[in-house]
N, C-alpha and C positions, 0 to 999 in steps of 0.2 A: 313677812320677812323680806328684807331688801335683797334682791338678787345681784344687782350691780348698780354702780353710779358712774355717770359720764359727765365730764365737763368739756364743753366745746365752744368755739367762737362762732360769731355770726357768719363767718366765711366757711364754716364747716370743718375747721381744723380741730382735731381732738387734742385737748390739753391735759386731761387727767382721766384715768379710768381705774376703777376698783371693782373687782369681781369677787363676790362672796360665795358663788357657786362655781363648780368646776365646768368649764367650757373649753372646747378645743380652740386653738388659735384661729383656725379657719372660720369657725362659727362666730368667734368674737368679732372678727373683722366684718363679717357679713351683717351681724346684728348691729354693730356700730354704724356701718354705712347706711343701712336701712333706717335706723332711728334718726340719725342726723338729718338725712334728706326729708324724712316725714315731718320732723319738728320744724325745720327751717322753712318748709313749704306752707306751714300754717300761718294764718293772719294773727296779729298781736291781740286782737279782741277775742279770739277763740279760747275755749276752755283749756286748762293746763293738764287735763287728764285724757289719756288715750288708752283704749283697750286694744292691746296688740298681742296677737297669738293667745297664749294662756296667761299673760301678764297684764298688769296695769302699768302704764308709763305716766309718771308725774314729773313735770318739768316747770322750771321758772327761769325767766331771763333777768339777770342783774347786769346792768351796763352792757358790755359787749360779750358776756359769757352766758351760756345756757347751762343750768344745773339739771341733770336728768337722773331720775331714780326709777328702777324697775322693781315692782313689788308683786306679791302674789295677788291673785284675783279676789281673794277674800279680805285683804288688808284695807285699812282706812286711808284714803287718799289725802284727807286733810291733815292727818298726823304726819304723813310723809312730807307734805308741803311745809309743815312746821319744822320738821327735821332739816330740810334743805335750808330754810330761813335761818335756823340756829347755826348751821354749818357756815353760812355766809357771814353771820355776825361774828362767829369765832375767828374766821379768816381775817375779817376786818379789824378785829381787836388785836390780833397777833401781828399783822403786817401794817397796821395803821390804816391808810386808805388803800384797800386791796384792789389790784388791777390784774389784768391778764398776764402781764410780765412777771408778777409775783408767783403766779401758778406755774408758769413754765420753769 
């Protein structure tokens, strides 16, 4: 099950967040800060899956935006990557050529 999704820019600015589990605001900010810095520090050729605490983080970069999803440790990473891709296709179809400004 997806715990939360984050969309952020290459500069580390959070553009969109959706939490599917209840977290306190303080922990949301801490989680967001940690994940953004961890993902931005990774090289482009590295794997898009990270085991983080008791979750798996699946992310993909499209143009200047990173799409990040946190899933349970037993869930399938490839299906989550496909969900992210379908979400980007949906945004692209809705907005035309989707860009960071459309998300804001």
